[in-house]
mmCIF file of the C-alpha atoms, coordinates in Angstrom:
data_MODEL
# 
_entry.id   MODEL 
# 
loop_
_atom_site.group_PDB 
_atom_site.id 
_atom_site.type_symbol 
_atom_site.label_atom_id 
_atom_site.label_alt_id 
_atom_site.label_comp_id 
_atom_site.label_asym_id 
_atom_site.label_entity_id 
_atom_site.label_seq_id 
_atom_site.pdbx_PDB_ins_code 
_atom_site.Cartn_x 
_atom_site.Cartn_y 
_atom_site.Cartn_z 
_atom_site.occupancy 
_atom_site.B_iso_or_equiv 
_atom_site.pdbx_formal_charge 
_atom_site.auth_seq_id 
_atom_site.auth_comp_id 
_atom_site.auth_asym_id 
_atom_site.auth_atom_id 
_atom_site.pdbx_PDB_model_num 
ATOM 1   C CA . VAL A 1 1   ? 16.646 -7.943  -17.265 1.00 0.00 ? 1   VAL A CA 1 
ATOM 2   C CA . GLU A 1 2   ? 14.282 -7.783  -20.223 1.00 0.00 ? 2   GLU A CA 1 
ATOM 3   C CA . GLU A 1 3   ? 17.102 -8.556  -22.633 1.00 0.00 ? 3   GLU A CA 1 
ATOM 4   C CA . HIS A 1 4   ? 18.196 -11.491 -20.479 1.00 0.00 ? 4   HIS A CA 1 
ATOM 5   C CA . MET A 1 5   ? 14.654 -12.867 -20.304 1.00 0.00 ? 5   MET A CA 1 
ATOM 6   C CA . ASN A 1 6   ? 14.200 -12.509 -24.060 1.00 0.00 ? 6   ASN A CA 1 
ATOM 7   C CA . SER A 1 7   ? 17.414 -14.435 -24.696 1.00 0.00 ? 7   SER A CA 1 
ATOM 8   C CA . LEU A 1 8   ? 16.268 -17.186 -22.318 1.00 0.00 ? 8   LEU A CA 1 
ATOM 9   C CA . LEU A 1 9   ? 12.854 -17.410 -23.943 1.00 0.00 ? 9   LEU A CA 1 
ATOM 10  C CA . SER A 1 10  ? 14.332 -17.547 -27.426 1.00 0.00 ? 10  SER A CA 1 
ATOM 11  C CA . ALA A 1 11  ? 16.646 -20.392 -26.347 1.00 0.00 ? 11  ALA A CA 1 
ATOM 12  C CA . VAL A 1 12  ? 13.729 -22.521 -25.116 1.00 0.00 ? 12  VAL A CA 1 
ATOM 13  C CA . LEU A 1 13  ? 11.495 -24.155 -27.663 1.00 0.00 ? 13  LEU A CA 1 
ATOM 14  C CA . PRO A 1 14  ? 7.852  -23.083 -27.528 1.00 0.00 ? 14  PRO A CA 1 
ATOM 15  C CA . SER A 1 15  ? 6.843  -26.733 -27.121 1.00 0.00 ? 15  SER A CA 1 
ATOM 16  C CA . VAL A 1 16  ? 8.971  -26.989 -23.967 1.00 0.00 ? 16  VAL A CA 1 
ATOM 17  C CA . LEU A 1 17  ? 7.464  -23.793 -22.571 1.00 0.00 ? 17  LEU A CA 1 
ATOM 18  C CA . ASN A 1 18  ? 4.023  -25.182 -23.263 1.00 0.00 ? 18  ASN A CA 1 
ATOM 19  C CA . LYS A 1 19  ? 4.886  -28.360 -21.335 1.00 0.00 ? 19  LYS A CA 1 
ATOM 20  C CA . PHE A 1 20  ? 5.960  -26.240 -18.362 1.00 0.00 ? 20  PHE A CA 1 
ATOM 21  C CA . ARG A 1 21  ? 2.678  -24.325 -18.524 1.00 0.00 ? 21  ARG A CA 1 
ATOM 22  C CA . ILE A 1 22  ? 0.673  -27.547 -18.627 1.00 0.00 ? 22  ILE A CA 1 
ATOM 23  C CA . TYR A 1 23  ? 2.694  -28.960 -15.724 1.00 0.00 ? 23  TYR A CA 1 
ATOM 24  C CA . LEU A 1 24  ? 2.101  -25.882 -13.563 1.00 0.00 ? 24  LEU A CA 1 
ATOM 25  C CA . THR A 1 25  ? -1.572 -25.836 -14.479 1.00 0.00 ? 25  THR A CA 1 
ATOM 26  C CA . LEU A 1 26  ? -1.967 -29.485 -13.470 1.00 0.00 ? 26  LEU A CA 1 
ATOM 27  C CA . LEU A 1 27  ? -0.221 -28.831 -10.153 1.00 0.00 ? 27  LEU A CA 1 
ATOM 28  C CA . ARG A 1 28  ? -2.951 -26.333 -9.313  1.00 0.00 ? 28  ARG A CA 1 
ATOM 29  C CA . PHE A 1 29  ? -5.579 -29.089 -9.391  1.00 0.00 ? 29  PHE A CA 1 
ATOM 30  C CA . LEU A 1 30  ? -3.824 -31.574 -7.114  1.00 0.00 ? 30  LEU A CA 1 
ATOM 31  C CA . ASP A 1 31  ? -5.066 -32.080 -3.579  1.00 0.00 ? 31  ASP A CA 1 
ATOM 32  C CA . TYR A 1 32  ? -2.929 -30.169 -1.136  1.00 0.00 ? 32  TYR A CA 1 
ATOM 33  C CA . SER A 1 33  ? -3.103 -29.535 2.584   1.00 0.00 ? 33  SER A CA 1 
ATOM 34  C CA . ILE A 1 34  ? -1.262 -27.865 5.406   1.00 0.00 ? 34  ILE A CA 1 
ATOM 35  C CA . SER A 1 35  ? -1.250 -29.549 8.796   1.00 0.00 ? 35  SER A CA 1 
ATOM 36  C CA . ASP A 1 36  ? -2.216 -27.667 11.940  1.00 0.00 ? 36  ASP A CA 1 
ATOM 37  C CA . GLU A 1 37  ? 1.398  -27.888 13.123  1.00 0.00 ? 37  GLU A CA 1 
ATOM 38  C CA . ILE A 1 38  ? 2.777  -26.308 9.949   1.00 0.00 ? 38  ILE A CA 1 
ATOM 39  C CA . THR A 1 39  ? -0.029 -23.734 9.904   1.00 0.00 ? 39  THR A CA 1 
ATOM 40  C CA . LYS A 1 40  ? 1.049  -22.653 13.382  1.00 0.00 ? 40  LYS A CA 1 
ATOM 41  C CA . ALA A 1 41  ? 4.711  -22.501 12.275  1.00 0.00 ? 41  ALA A CA 1 
ATOM 42  C CA . VAL A 1 42  ? 3.764  -20.372 9.240   1.00 0.00 ? 42  VAL A CA 1 
ATOM 43  C CA . GLU A 1 43  ? 1.717  -18.037 11.434  1.00 0.00 ? 43  GLU A CA 1 
ATOM 44  C CA . ASP A 1 44  ? 4.586  -17.726 13.906  1.00 0.00 ? 44  ASP A CA 1 
ATOM 45  C CA . ASP A 1 45  ? 7.048  -16.997 11.088  1.00 0.00 ? 45  ASP A CA 1 
ATOM 46  C CA . PHE A 1 46  ? 4.735  -14.368 9.644   1.00 0.00 ? 46  PHE A CA 1 
ATOM 47  C CA . VAL A 1 47  ? 4.329  -12.656 13.015  1.00 0.00 ? 47  VAL A CA 1 
ATOM 48  C CA . GLU A 1 48  ? 8.108  -12.719 13.513  1.00 0.00 ? 48  GLU A CA 1 
ATOM 49  C CA . MET A 1 49  ? 8.762  -11.284 10.040  1.00 0.00 ? 49  MET A CA 1 
ATOM 50  C CA . ARG A 1 50  ? 6.236  -8.512  10.684  1.00 0.00 ? 50  ARG A CA 1 
ATOM 51  C CA . LYS A 1 51  ? 7.759  -7.831  14.101  1.00 0.00 ? 51  LYS A CA 1 
ATOM 52  C CA . ASN A 1 52  ? 11.260 -7.505  12.627  1.00 0.00 ? 52  ASN A CA 1 
ATOM 53  C CA . ASP A 1 53  ? 10.172 -5.135  9.868   1.00 0.00 ? 53  ASP A CA 1 
ATOM 54  C CA . PRO A 1 54  ? 6.453  -4.307  9.634   1.00 0.00 ? 54  PRO A CA 1 
ATOM 55  C CA . GLN A 1 55  ? 6.871  -2.599  6.270   1.00 0.00 ? 55  GLN A CA 1 
ATOM 56  C CA . SER A 1 56  ? 8.734  -5.496  4.668   1.00 0.00 ? 56  SER A CA 1 
ATOM 57  C CA . ILE A 1 57  ? 5.976  -8.113  4.539   1.00 0.00 ? 57  ILE A CA 1 
ATOM 58  C CA . THR A 1 58  ? 2.263  -7.872  3.931   1.00 0.00 ? 58  THR A CA 1 
ATOM 59  C CA . ALA A 1 59  ? -0.600 -10.329 3.732   1.00 0.00 ? 59  ALA A CA 1 
ATOM 60  C CA . ASP A 1 60  ? -0.013 -10.405 -0.036  1.00 0.00 ? 60  ASP A CA 1 
ATOM 61  C CA . ASP A 1 61  ? 3.607  -11.395 0.586   1.00 0.00 ? 61  ASP A CA 1 
ATOM 62  C CA . LEU A 1 62  ? 2.434  -14.200 2.862   1.00 0.00 ? 62  LEU A CA 1 
ATOM 63  C CA . HIS A 1 63  ? 0.056  -15.377 0.157   1.00 0.00 ? 63  HIS A CA 1 
ATOM 64  C CA . GLN A 1 64  ? 2.894  -15.354 -2.380  1.00 0.00 ? 64  GLN A CA 1 
ATOM 65  C CA . LEU A 1 65  ? 5.066  -17.388 -0.010  1.00 0.00 ? 65  LEU A CA 1 
ATOM 66  C CA . LEU A 1 66  ? 2.290  -19.923 0.464   1.00 0.00 ? 66  LEU A CA 1 
ATOM 67  C CA . VAL A 1 67  ? 1.836  -20.272 -3.309  1.00 0.00 ? 67  VAL A CA 1 
ATOM 68  C CA . VAL A 1 68  ? 5.572  -20.829 -3.794  1.00 0.00 ? 68  VAL A CA 1 
ATOM 69  C CA . ALA A 1 69  ? 5.609  -23.337 -0.932  1.00 0.00 ? 69  ALA A CA 1 
ATOM 70  C CA . ARG A 1 70  ? 2.652  -25.156 -2.463  1.00 0.00 ? 70  ARG A CA 1 
ATOM 71  C CA . PHE A 1 71  ? 4.309  -25.452 -5.871  1.00 0.00 ? 71  PHE A CA 1 
ATOM 72  C CA . LEU A 1 72  ? 7.584  -26.543 -4.264  1.00 0.00 ? 72  LEU A CA 1 
ATOM 73  C CA . SER A 1 73  ? 5.780  -29.261 -2.350  1.00 0.00 ? 73  SER A CA 1 
ATOM 74  C CA . LEU A 1 74  ? 3.703  -30.490 -5.261  1.00 0.00 ? 74  LEU A CA 1 
ATOM 75  C CA . SER A 1 75  ? 6.641  -30.446 -7.672  1.00 0.00 ? 75  SER A CA 1 
ATOM 76  C CA . ALA A 1 76  ? 8.477  -32.726 -5.224  1.00 0.00 ? 76  ALA A CA 1 
ATOM 77  C CA . GLY A 1 77  ? 5.498  -35.086 -5.149  1.00 0.00 ? 77  GLY A CA 1 
ATOM 78  C CA . GLN A 1 78  ? 4.354  -33.998 -1.673  1.00 0.00 ? 78  GLN A CA 1 
ATOM 79  C CA . THR A 1 79  ? 0.706  -33.140 -1.133  1.00 0.00 ? 79  THR A CA 1 
ATOM 80  C CA . THR A 1 80  ? 1.292  -31.536 2.243   1.00 0.00 ? 80  THR A CA 1 
ATOM 81  C CA . LEU A 1 81  ? 3.524  -28.649 3.213   1.00 0.00 ? 81  LEU A CA 1 
ATOM 82  C CA . SER A 1 82  ? 6.585  -29.634 5.207   1.00 0.00 ? 82  SER A CA 1 
ATOM 83  C CA . ARG A 1 83  ? 8.721  -27.384 7.357   1.00 0.00 ? 83  ARG A CA 1 
ATOM 84  C CA . GLU A 1 84  ? 11.598 -27.863 4.904   1.00 0.00 ? 84  GLU A CA 1 
ATOM 85  C CA . ARG A 1 85  ? 9.506  -26.719 1.921   1.00 0.00 ? 85  ARG A CA 1 
ATOM 86  C CA . TRP A 1 86  ? 8.262  -23.717 3.887   1.00 0.00 ? 86  TRP A CA 1 
ATOM 87  C CA . LEU A 1 87  ? 11.816 -22.717 4.787   1.00 0.00 ? 87  LEU A CA 1 
ATOM 88  C CA . ARG A 1 88  ? 12.899 -23.178 1.157   1.00 0.00 ? 88  ARG A CA 1 
ATOM 89  C CA . ALA A 1 89  ? 10.039 -20.956 -0.037  1.00 0.00 ? 89  ALA A CA 1 
ATOM 90  C CA . LYS A 1 90  ? 11.138 -18.266 2.430   1.00 0.00 ? 90  LYS A CA 1 
ATOM 91  C CA . GLN A 1 91  ? 14.712 -18.622 1.226   1.00 0.00 ? 91  GLN A CA 1 
ATOM 92  C CA . LEU A 1 92  ? 13.704 -18.291 -2.430  1.00 0.00 ? 92  LEU A CA 1 
ATOM 93  C CA . GLU A 1 93  ? 11.619 -15.220 -1.634  1.00 0.00 ? 93  GLU A CA 1 
ATOM 94  C CA . ALA A 1 94  ? 14.530 -13.630 0.233   1.00 0.00 ? 94  ALA A CA 1 
ATOM 95  C CA . LEU A 1 95  ? 16.786 -14.276 -2.772  1.00 0.00 ? 95  LEU A CA 1 
ATOM 96  C CA . ARG A 1 96  ? 14.183 -12.759 -5.110  1.00 0.00 ? 96  ARG A CA 1 
ATOM 97  C CA . ARG A 1 97  ? 13.904 -9.656  -2.960  1.00 0.00 ? 97  ARG A CA 1 
ATOM 98  C CA . THR A 1 98  ? 17.696 -9.315  -2.850  1.00 0.00 ? 98  THR A CA 1 
ATOM 99  C CA . ARG A 1 99  ? 17.865 -9.496  -6.641  1.00 0.00 ? 99  ARG A CA 1 
ATOM 100 C CA . LEU A 1 100 ? 15.159 -6.849  -6.910  1.00 0.00 ? 100 LEU A CA 1 
ATOM 101 C CA . GLN A 1 101 ? 17.063 -4.552  -4.560  1.00 0.00 ? 101 GLN A CA 1 
ATOM 102 C CA . GLN A 1 102 ? 20.297 -5.105  -6.494  1.00 0.00 ? 102 GLN A CA 1 
ATOM 103 C CA . GLN A 1 103 ? 18.538 -4.354  -9.763  1.00 0.00 ? 103 GLN A CA 1 
ATOM 104 C CA . LYS A 1 104 ? 17.035 -1.223  -8.245  1.00 0.00 ? 104 LYS A CA 1 
ATOM 105 C CA . CYS A 1 105 ? 20.486 -0.062  -7.129  1.00 0.00 ? 105 CYS A CA 1 
ATOM 106 C CA . VAL A 1 106 ? 22.095 -0.873  -10.465 1.00 0.00 ? 106 VAL A CA 1 
ATOM 107 C CA . ASN A 1 107 ? 19.523 0.859   -12.622 1.00 0.00 ? 107 ASN A CA 1 
ATOM 108 C CA . GLY A 1 108 ? 18.433 3.503   -10.157 1.00 0.00 ? 108 GLY A CA 1 
ATOM 109 C CA . ASN A 1 109 ? 14.828 2.663   -10.891 1.00 0.00 ? 109 ASN A CA 1 
ATOM 110 C CA . GLU A 1 110 ? 12.033 2.943   -8.390  1.00 0.00 ? 110 GLU A CA 1 
ATOM 111 C CA . LEU A 1 111 ? 10.115 -0.285  -7.938  1.00 0.00 ? 111 LEU A CA 1 
# 
C-alpha cells in the first residue's frame, strides 16, 4: 500500500496536491446543515448498524461517516445533507472497510 501511495504521489504534481488541499480547506468553512428529517434517518441508521454488530461501529465511526457525507455534499455544491449523499458516504465507508480487511488478510497484519 505504501509503495502504491508513493507512486501515486510522485505522479501528481505538488501544485495539484496543493490545490486539492486548498479546496478541502475551503470546504470546511462553507455553511452546512442537516435537516431534522435527515438527522432522524442518520440516527436510525446508526442504531440499526449498532444493532446488527455492536462491535463494528462506534461513535467515532459515526463521526467519520458524517465528515465524509459533509465533504460529499459540499463537493457537489450542496450545503445540506441529502439521503443520497448519506447513503453514498455509508457505501464508501463499507468499501474502505472491505479494503482494510482484504489488506489485513493479504499481509497477515493486525490492524
